[in-house]
N, C-alpha and C positions, 0 to 999 in steps of 0.2 A: 496396712497404711501406704505401702508403696503403690498398689493398685488404685486405692482410693485417691491418693494425691495425684496420681496421673490422669485419673478420670476428671477430677476437678480442674486441672491444668487444661485439659482439652476443652472443657466448657468455657473457661476463662479466656483461653487464646482465641477460639473461634468467635465469641461474643466480641472481643476487643477488635478484632480485624473486620468483622461484618459491620460493625457500628462506625466505622471511619467514614468520613464524608468523601472520601476520593481514594482511589487505589494509588498504591506506591509503585516506583519503577520495579521491573521484574526481577532485576539483580538483588533488590532487598528481600524478596520472597525466596529466592534461591539460597541467599545467605542464611535466612531463617532455618531452612530445611538443612543446610550444611551444618549450622550450629546445633541443631537438635540431634543429628547424627554424631557429632563429636561429643555432645554431652552424654548421649546414650552409651557411646564406647567407653567413656571415662567412668561411668557408673557401674559398669559391669563388674570390675574387679573389687569394688566397695563392699565392705561387710555391712549387712543390714543394720540401718541406723538413720539419723536425721539427715547426715550429708548424702548418702544414697538416694533417700527418698526425696530430697530437694532437687537433686541433680536429675532424677527421672522425671520428676513433675516438670522442671523447667524444659527438658527435652521434648516431652509431649505437648506442652503448651506452645513452644515454637514450631514444632511440626504442625499442629493444628492451625496456627495463624498463618504459617507460611503456605501450606497447601490450600486453605481457604482463600487467601489473596490471589494465589497463582491461578487457581480454577475460576475465580471471578473475572480475571483478566481474560482467560481463555474465552469464557462465555460471552463477555462484553465484546470481544472481537468478532463475535458471530452476529451482532446485531446489524440491522439493515442499514446500508449506506444511505444517508440522507438524500443523496443525489437521485436515488431510485423511488422515492416516496411518491406515490400517486401517478406513477408511470404505468402504462399498459404493458403488462409482462405475461408471456405464455410460459407456464411452470408445469413441470412433470413431476409427480410425486405420489406418496401413498397415504391413505387415511390410516391415523394411528389412533388407537383407544376407541372409545364409544362416541359416535356422532350424537348430538343433542338436537332433537327437533323442537321447535317452538312455533308460535303463532306467526313470528316475522321471518322464519326460515329455518335453516339447519346449521350448526356450527360444529367444528371438529378440528383436532390437531392434524396438521399436514406436515409430513416428512418430505423435504424437497430433494429431488434427484438432479434437476437441471433447470435453468431458466433462461429466457431468451427476451430481450428487449425489442419489441416491435418497431418503435419509433427510430432507434438507432440501428436496427438490424444486426445486433450482435449478442453474443452469449454474455450473461451476467453472473457474478458471484452473489449467492442469496443465503440467508441463515439456514441452518440445517433443519430446524423446526419452527413452524408459525402457527398461529390460532386463525383459521378462516371461518367466515360467515357467508353462507350462500342464501341470500334473501329471496323471499317471495316474489319481490319486484325490485328491479334496480333503479333507484332514484337518479333523476338527473339525465339519464340517456336519451329520453325522448322517444324511445321505441319500447314496444311491448317486450317484456323480460320473460325468459323461460322459467317456469317453476322448478325448484330444486327437486332433483330426483330422490329416490329412497337410497341415500348413500349408505353403503355398507362398509363396516370395518375391515381394514386389509385391502381394500380395492386401490387399484392405480388408475390415476386420472391424468388428462392434460387439460388444464383450466386457464382461461384468461382472468388475470388477477390485477388488483390495485392494492399495493402494500404500503403500510405506514409503520413508522417505528413505535415501539411500545410505549404508550402514554396513558396515564391514569390521572384521576382527579386527586388533588392534594388538599385537604382540609385539616384544621386542627381536631386532633382526636379521630380522624378518619381511618378507614381501612386503606392499607398500603397496597393498592392494586398492582403497581409496577413491581414492588418486591415480590408479591405472590406470582406475577407472571414471570418473573426473572427466575424464581425457584422452579417454575415448570419447564424452564429451557426454552421458552419462545422468544425468537429474535425479532418478530415483527407480527403485526395484526393485518388481516387482509380481508378483502371482499371479493367474491366472484362476480365478475361483470359479464352479463349475458345479453345486454340489450343492444349492443353494437352490431352492425352487420358483419357477419362471418365469425363472430364470437360464439362458437357452439362448442361446449365442453365435449371432451371425448373420454369415454370409459376405455381403459387399456387391458382390463382383466384383473385378476387377483394376485396378490403377492403370495409367495409360497413359504415365507419365513415362518419360524415356530411362533414368533410374537404376533404376526398377522392371523394365523390360524386361531391362536388363543383369543384374540380380540373378536374374531367372527363368532366364536362359540359364546363369548360373553354378551355380545350384541343379540344373538339369537335367543339367549335366556332372557335377556332384559326385555326384548320386544314380546316374548311369550308371556311374561308377567304383565306387561302393560295391556295386552290384548285379552288375557283371560280374566283378570279382575276388573269387574265392572266399575267399581269406585276409582276415579282417577287418583284421589288422595292416598286410598289404601295401596293402589298398585305402585305409586311412587315410593312409599315406605318400604315395601316389599322389595322393589328393584334395589333400593339402597342397601337393604340387609343381605340380599343374595348376592349381587355382583358389585356392590359398591358404588352404583351410579347415584351419587347425591344430587346430581342435576335433575334427576326425575322429580324430586320433592320441590313443590311450588315455594316461592319466597314468603308467602303468607303462612305456609304450614311450618316453614323453619323458624318464624318469628314465634308462633304457637309453642314450639319445642323449646326455644330459648326462654320463653316466659314461664313455662312450667318446669324448667330445669331437666329436661331429658335429651337435650340435643347431643350429649355424649353417648346416648344409647343408640341414636339413629346412625351415626357414623360407625363404621366398623371398628369397635373398640377392642382394647386388649381383652376385656372380659369375654367377648364372643370367641376370640381366636383361642384363648386359654382353655374355655370350656370345650371347644372342638377338639383340641389337642388331648385334653383329659379323657373325652369320650372315646376317641380312637385308640388311645393307649389301653383303656380299660377293655375294649372289645377285643384288641389283639391279645391281650393277656388271658381273656376268658376263652378265647378262641384256640388255645394251644393245642387242645387234643385234635382239632380238625385241621391245623396248619402244619406244614413241615418245619416248624420251629425246632424240632429236635435234631434235624440234620445240621442246622446253623450252629446249634449248641455244641455239636461234636467239632466243629471248626473254630471253637473258642468264642461264639457269640451267643451268650445266654438268652433265653426268651425275654427276660425283662429289658435287656438292651435293645432287641429288635423291636419290642413293643414301643420303648421310648423314642427310637430313631424313626419308626413309622409314624407315631403321633406327631413328632416334629415335622416330617417331611409332608404330611397331609395338611397340617395347620399352615405351613408356609405356602402350600398351594392355595389355600383358602384365602390367605392374605393377599397374594397376587391376584386372585380372582376378584378381590374386593377393591383393588386399586393401588395397593401398597402405600397407603398412607402412613404418617408418622406414628399414630398409635399401633398400626399393624407392624410397622417395622420394629418399633420398640418391643413389642410382645415377642416377635420371632426372634430377635436377638437375645432376649432374656430366656426364652425356652431353648435356644441353641446352647446358650452358656450353661444352663442348668443340666441339659442332656450331656454335654461334654464332661462337666464336673462328675456326673453320675457315672459316666463311663470311665472316668480316671479314679473313681472311688474318693473324691474329695468333696468337701462342703464349704460353701461360702455364706456369709451372713446375706440376707436378702437385700439390705441396703447396698451392699458392695456389688451384687449382681445387677441391681437396678442402675448403679452409677457406670459400671462398665458398659452395660447395653447403651446408655445414653451417649457415652463417649464414642461407641461404635456408630450410632445414628449420625451424630455430628461430623465425624470423619467422612462418612459417606454422602451426607448432605448438610453442609455447613449452614445453609440458609434456614433450616429447620429451626435454628436458635431464635428466630424472629416471628416464629409461628405460635399461636396462642395454644394450639393443640398439643405442641411438644411440651410446654410447661405444664399444662393441665394434667397431661398423660403421666408424666414422670412424678410430679409432686403428688398426685393421687396415690401411686404406688408406694412412694416414701412414706406418706402419712400412715398408710395402711400398715406398712412394716414397723414403723416407730411405735404406733399405738398398740401393737400386738405384743410388745414386751410386757410381761406380767410384773406386777409390783415386787419389790423385795420382800420375800418371806423366808423363814427359817425352814430347814429340811423337814421338820416335823409338820409343817403346814404348807403342802404344795398347793399351788393355785389350782382351784377346781376346773374341771373340764367344762368347756362352753358348749351349749346345745347348738344344732344347726340354726335354730330360730334366733337364739341370742347372738350368734356370730354373725348372722346376716344383718341383724338390727345394729350391731356394732360397726359393721363395715359401712353400712349405709350412713350412720350417723357421723362417721369420721370423713367419708367423702363429702357429704353435704356441709358440715360445719368447718371442716379444715380447708375446703377449697373455696369457701365463700369469699374470704379476703382476696384471694387470687382472681377469682371472677370479678370481683368488684373493681380491682385494679385494671384488668384487661378490658372490661365492657362496660364499666361504670354502671352496672347493674347486676343484681343477683335475684333469684327467684325465692320468694318467701315461702311459697308452697312446694318448692322442689322437694323438700325431705319428704313429705307425705306422698307426693306423686311417685317419687322414685322408690319408695317402699312398695308400691304396687307394680310399677313399671319395670323395674330391674328383673324380678323373677319372670314377669309376662314376657319380656322381650327376649330374656336370655334363654329361658327353658321352654317357651312355647313358639313365638314368632320366628325366632332365628332358625331353630331346627325345621319348622314348617317351610320358611324360605329356602333353606338349603335342600330340604327333601323334595321341593318342587322341581329341582334340576332332574331328578329321576322319575318322580310321581307328579305331573303337573297338577294333579287335583289337590295337592296339599296347598297350592297358591289359592285356589278357590276357597278352601276352608279358612285359610289365614285371612283372606279378604273379608269373610263374615265376621271374623274376631276384630279386625283392625277398625273397620268403619265405625262401629258405636264408641270404641276407645278414642278415636280422633275427635268425634263429637263431644265426648266428655272432657277431653283436654282443652278444646276451644271454649267450653263452658267455663271451665277453671281458670284459664287464662284471662277471661273477661271479668273476674272478680276484682273488686277495688282492692288495692294493696297487694295484689298478687306478686308484684315486681317492685323491689326496693332498688331505687336509683341513687347514685352518689357521684358528684363530679370528680374530675381528676385532682389528685393530691400531689403534694411534693414527695420527692424520692424517700426522705427520711420517715415522713408520715406513712407512706406505703410500706417500707421496711417494717415498721412497728406493727402495722396491720397484719403483715405476714407472720411476724413472731407472735402475735396474739392467736392467729389461727393455729399455729404449732402447739403452743401452750394449752389451748383448749382441748386438744385431742390427746396430749401427752399422758401415759399412763401413771398412776400413782400419785397424782397430785391432789386428788379430792377437791374439796371446796376451795383450795387455794389457787387453782386454775383461773377461777372466775375473777379474783382480785387482780390477777396479772392481765386478764382481758379487759377488765374496766379501766385499768391505768392506761391501756394503749389507745382507747377510743378517743380521749380528748386530744391526742396528738394529730387527729385527722384534720382538725379545724374545720372551717367552713368549706374548703375545697373549691374547686373551679377557678376560672380566671378572674383577677381583681377586677371589681366594678369601677367605672370612671368616678372621678371626684364630682362632688355636687357642683353644677354649673358647666359640666363638660360632657362630652359623649364620645363612644367609640362607634366606628363604622367598619363592618366586616363584610366584604363582598365575597360570598362563598364561591367555590369552584364547583359549578353544577353543570359544566359543559355548555352546550348550545342552549342557554336559558338565563334566567335572572333570578337571584335571591340575595337580598342584601339585609343583614341584621344590624339595628341600631340599638345601642344600650346607653342608658344614663345610670345614674347613681341606684335608682331603685325600679326602673322600668325597662321593658324591652318591646321593641317593635321590629317585625319582620315585613320587608317590602318584597312582595312577590315570593312565590314558593317553588320555582324551578321546574323543569320539564318532566315529562312522563314519555317513556319509550313505547314503541309498538308492541313489545313483548310484556308491557305492564309493569316495568320497574321505574319507579317515580323517585325524584329527587328528595321527597319528604322522608321516604324510609331509608334510602340509601346514604343520604348526605345530612339532612337538616335535623332530623331526630337525634342521631349521634353527635352532631355538633352541639345542639341544645344541651344534651346530657353531658357532654364533655365540659361545657362552660358552666354548667349548674344553674340552667334556666328551666325551672319545673313548669313554667307557663309562660304565655305571650300576652302582654298587655293589649297589643294591637297587632292585627293582621291586615296588610294592605295588599290587594290584588289589583294591579294597575289596569289590566284588561283581560279579555277572555282567551288569548292565544295559550295553547297547551304548554309552551315552553315557559310560561309565567305562572300558570296555576296548576300545573300537572301534580305537584306534590301536596296541594291544599287538602284534599281529602284524607290523606294519611295523617297530616299535622293535626287536623281537627279531631281525628279519631285518637291520637296519642298524647296531644297536649291541650290543657285547659287554655282557651283564647277568650279574652274578656271583651274584646270588640273587634269587628271586622269592617274595614272600608273597602269598597270595590267600586269598579267602573264595568259593570257586567250589564248585558241587555236583559230587559224585563223578561222573567220567566226563566233565567238560568238557574240551574239546580242549586247553586251555592247560595242563592238568595233565601233557600229554605233551610240553611244551616242552623244548628241548635245554638247559636251565639247571636247576640245582637248585631245587625248588619246594617251599614249606613252607606250611602253613595258618596264617594269622595268628590267634593265639589270645591271650586275655588273660594277662599275665604274661610273655610272650616279650619280652626287652630286650637291648640292647647299647649300648656307648658308642664313639663315635667322636671323638677329639681333644677329650674333655672333654664332650662333648654326648651326652645320655642319650636313647634312643630306647625307647619303651614301649608295646606294644599293650595296650589297656584293654578290647577287645571284638573279636570275640564270645568267649563262654566256651569254654574249652579243650575241654570235652566235646562241643561242638556242631560241631566242624570235623575232618575234612571232613564235609559234610553232604549230605543227599539234595536233589535238585532241588525247589524250592519253587514252588507255584503262585503266580503274580503277582509273581515276583522275589525277590531275597534281600535286600531293603532292611534287614530286621530282623537279618540276619547281617552287616552292613557292618563293614569293618575300622575300628577307631578307633585312631588314632596319637597319642601325646603325645610332644612333643619339648621338651626342657628344656637350656639352656645352663649354663655354670659360674656365671653371675651369677644364676641363678634365672629368667631370662626364658624364656618358653615359648609354644608353638603347640599347637593341637588340632585335628585333622583327623578328620572324622567321617563321610565317605561319604554315604549316603542315610539315615542312622539315624532312624527314626520316634520319636515322643514317648514311646511306651511303653518302647522300649528305652532311650531317654534317661534315663527314671526309674530303670530297673535299673542303667544306668551310673553314675549318681549314688550309689546305695546300695552298689554293690559295687566301685567303682574302688580299686586298691589304693594310689593316690597322690592328692593333692589335684588337682582338676580346674582349678584356677586357670591361666589362659592369657592371655598379652598379645595373641595374635591367634587368632581362632576362624574356620575355615573353615566358613561356614554350612551345616548339614545339609541335604540334599536340595534344593540351589538355592533356599532360601527358601520352600519349600512349607508350606502351612498345617498340615500334618501332623507338623511338626518345629519346632525352635527354641522348645521350651517355656519358660515362664517359670522353671521349676525349673532348666533347664540353664543359662540366661544368669545366674541368681543364683549358681549353683555355680561357673561359669567366670569371671565378671566381666571379659570382655576389654576391652581399650582399642580395639582394632581387630576388625572382623568383615568378611570378603570373601566375597561370594556370586559363584559362577561361573555365569553365565545367558546365555542367547542374547538378542539384541536383540529386544524386544517378544515375549517367548517366548509360544509358543501354549498353554503350559500356565498362564500367568498368574503365572510366577515373576519377582521374589519377591512373595509375597502382601502385600496392603496390611496385613492383621493383624500379619503378622510384622515388617514395616518399622516399624510403630506400637510394637511390643514392643521392638525394638532402641533406638528413639529415645527411649522411656520410660526405658530403663536407661542413657541417655547414652553409648551405644556408638557409635563412629565406623564407619558402615557404608560399605564400597566395593563397587560393582558392576563386574563386569568388562566388561559392555557400555558402561559409561560411562567407565571407568578404563583399559580395555586391560589388559594384564598388570600385576599389582600386586606390587611387591617390598618386602618387609620385612627390615630388617637388624638384628639384636640387639646388634651390637657398638656400642661407644661409650657415652657417658654417657645419650645419649638415642636409643633406636631410631629409624632413619631409613626413611621410606616413599617409594615413587616409584610414579608412574602413567606407563606408556609413552605414552599418549595425550596427556599434558602435556607430557612431555620432548621428543617429536618432533612438535610441532604444525605443521600446514601450513594454508593457507587453505581448502583444499577438505576437510579432516577434519571428520568429524561433530562437531557441538556440540549440547549438550543445550539443551532449551527453557529460557527465562528462568523459568518456573514452577518448575523443578527446583532448589531452593536448594542443595542439596548438591553437585550437579554443577556448577552456576554458580560456586560458590565455588571449585571444584577448577580450573576454567578461569581465573578471576580470579587464581589463585596461580601462574599459568604462568611468572611470572618467576623463581620458586624452582624451577629446573628439576630439578636433580639430587637434592636432598634437601628434604622437607618435614618440619618438626618435627612431633612427636607431638602437639602442641597444635593444629595446624591441622585445619580441618574438610574433610571430603571430600564 
């Protein structure tokens, strides 16, 4: 009870501190640690009982919270100084970990040794670790850029860099990229700049540290896998299994693994490491006649001890080789604790071993508590341990021994059924076919592919053999993932409904309940409710401008319908906003389909995510302003040209296109893009509140719109044309629309200079409240109620590591100061 209570206190204390919106003063954390030491001293002379258990739990809880807050403060102090953003810096450092090559360049972790500011000619203090990208071409320099070399792990370089603070997109239900990067210890993101005259990188040689040598071996093995296996998909999977390089797997393959429920096998899971330790221990025990273990036995080290310690040591080496992720750390801690107990001649229940191991992981890495892998890993082990307890029987009827086949089936059933609720809560989806797929994939990956992947480190021919096995398996997985109903989605639910769902999963796998477990499970399901965000009332609508970086995507929802205006950008590496942002957003909100998709024009930052959306979501109607012959005209949904005058009504909300003119659509391809032909959509609710969405409409067409618009252009919300470019947002448009709010969708420190300072001044002069997606995250405006409500995702879900604007940015600073008003900010507040 004492150890279990202490482990639970570590979990609660860490989670409580990590979830705070801001850090406390440093003295508060020192007081926590001091109080923890005092409570621990007080609990020492206490007899075992409730008082000692509570005192020890409070001590460990305070210690976990105090050290998590203090370490977070130390790490935040390592973040890049905002004054150094986008300055030309010469930086000397070392390549850490495995570099990742892609179609747009090479990326890697960079451990900085020293930095020099070229413009000011002085040394600067920089973060210890940053994430760098060396592009195949340097945009905006005007000179030919040098191609990135074959960067090797453990090399030292002197590089010309431009650094930026860690900044990620913030959307409802989206991935917390900033939290993940904070957990990696990166204090900045940077780009190697090689286009300017004299900016030639210099290789300084190789580092000689143990970590650098280990990373070079890992890269050598990774590269050999990728070169030896002909199928790139199979090579990426084997590289992930052998050396933990999960970046070698393409995003499309990751999606296939998630849809078929085997993503836990592709990452280095505890099952792999446990199997490896078991094999090594068994080999050492059987090799006793050929090993000098009898000599150690005379020194007081029995052969069984040596075999256990040897298995633990090599399993730890494999975990380090695989990248030392949360599942690997959890497994190593559990194996170490089991080995220690074995050496001491003691035995703990499996649940206690798992709990103490989890507490050790959190004390070493407090930010793991916000990682899905941490919860999936530990909950899986706990469920397996709990479900293994045999039902109560008398001594005359002992429980029958399970066969290996039955044991494997039971473990797979428990993992699939018990983790389904947690997977649904974390990702808003669960694989329906996962149980059947895992029944084949678990033994295949565990007993065939993983040994072959590791065997290739000594005999490279094993990789070739593994590649022959993997290729048809990946084709079969892609075929299964394409089945209708292969994945079941459910929108986000309330905390109480989520807790009931988790309890239902535990009851479903608890032993000895028989048919009664299904009654408890059925009682929990109605508590889920419809889920997702509440829909607007009849006669009103919600506008959500997603944070997609340098691009555009706006979701409009009425009481029963949904419309998406533009689909965001696609990067040179192939990552698109549809897969990364919009599909998870729609899943979180509970939108199984789109009633309409509007693509304002053909620029890639507006239609980049459309193919992924069309593949993943049912779309009833598509309105476009695309040149004749564009591939999206051949989409498998009804496609119409958006033209002035087209209109419809959904639940009392009127949608009307105001541009382009009907005679210009569809149109021939235009040189320089189709900004002038952008779709312009006006939305008006039953109370007269309205929004205007303008695409990339230039100022000349803005004037035409003002003169020929069939309805008044007045709007409460204006989606700023062309991301705030100086070629749009004319004074005439602002005078005609007179919006209360304007939202500009723009990338962080946009290389195009968006939004332009002249445009910002123009909106400020008109008294219009301007919201930037790079400062606000996703922006939500709701027309219902006496006063329309607005919300910034970055304010609602604030954490200590999240990006914060500079104090000189008055609008953004005011938004952060208003963080106490989380769900709704009145229309009179400033942004």
